[in-house]
N, C-alpha and C positions, 0 to 999 in steps of 0.2 A: 504493499500499500504506499501511496505517496502523499500522505496527509502532511499539510504545511510545508511541502516542499516547493518552493515558489519559482526555482529555476528550472528551465528545460535543459536537457541533456544532448539534444541533437544526434544521438547515436554516436557520440565522440567521447573520448577520454577527457580528463581535466585540463591537461595542458593544451590539447588541441583545440578545445572549446574556449579556453581563455585566449589563445592565439586568434581564434576567429572573431571573438568580440573586439579585441584590440585592432585587427585589421579593419572590421567594419567601421569602428569609431574613427580610425585614421582616414578612411575614405570619406566618411561624413563630414569630418572637419575640413578636409582638403577640398571637396567639392560642393559642400553645402546641401547636397540632395543626392540620395541614392536609391535605387530600386533593388529590393530584395524580397524574400518570402515574408509573409506576414508574421510568422512565430519568431524569425530572427529580428525583424523590426521592434516587436513587442520586447524582446530581451535587450536590445541595444538602446532603447530609450531611458531607462534608468541608469544604465551604465555610463552613458554620454552626458545626462543631466547631472550626474554627480561630479563629472569632470568639469562641467561649466560653472557649477557652484564653487569648486576649489578654486577655479580660475578667477572668479570674481573676487576673492580675497586678495590676490595679487601680491602676497608676500613671498619670500624666497623659499620658505618651507612648502608652501603649496605648489609653487613652480616645480621644485625638486620631485614631489609626489606625482605631479601630472606627467612629467617627463619620463618618470620610471614607469608609468602606466601605459605611455604611448611608445612603448619599444624604443626608448631613448631617442626619439626623433625630436630634435630641438626645433626644426623648422615648424613642424605642427603645433607644438607647444607655444611657439611664439605667435602663431597665427591665432591660437585659441585665446592667449592672454591680450594680445594687442588689438584684434579685430572683433572676435566673437563676444567674449566676456563683457566689454564695456557697453555693447548694445543692450545687454539684459541687466545693467546695474540696478535699475529701479524694479525688476521684475523678480518675484520670489520663487519662481519655478515654472514649469511648463514651457520649456524652451524649445521643445521639439514637437513636431506634428507628424502623425501617420495617416496617410491617405490610402484607402484601399483601392486596388485595381482588379481588373478581370483575372481569371484563373489562367496560369500558363498553359499553353497548348500541349507541350510535350508530356507533362506528368500531371496536369491539372491541379498544380499546388496553388495555394492562395498566394497573391502577391500584393506589395504595398510599397508606396514611396514613403521615405522617411526624410524630413527635412527641418531646418531650423525654421521657427516661426518669424 
């Protein structure tokens, strides 16, 4: 039984699953908008919103935490701190929107677009 287990496993082991979330978050921050499956988008939203909330603090400690979460990609962290986080300084949460798309033709999986508000 999976009572109170909130995260999805996606049929992957823990390190592969965390790498998937990190790469999706990197793509979302780089491009501002990505198309993925609905389940992945729902898992990505809280992951990325926590990163944006840390980036809003703007201090050295939060910068180091975000860089560590972003596979040591300093360019992405710089974009997050300098461009994305200042847009949401007056907003308390809800930085990301998920819009549903029609099912994918090949395997009929539910698709969604995830983007910054």
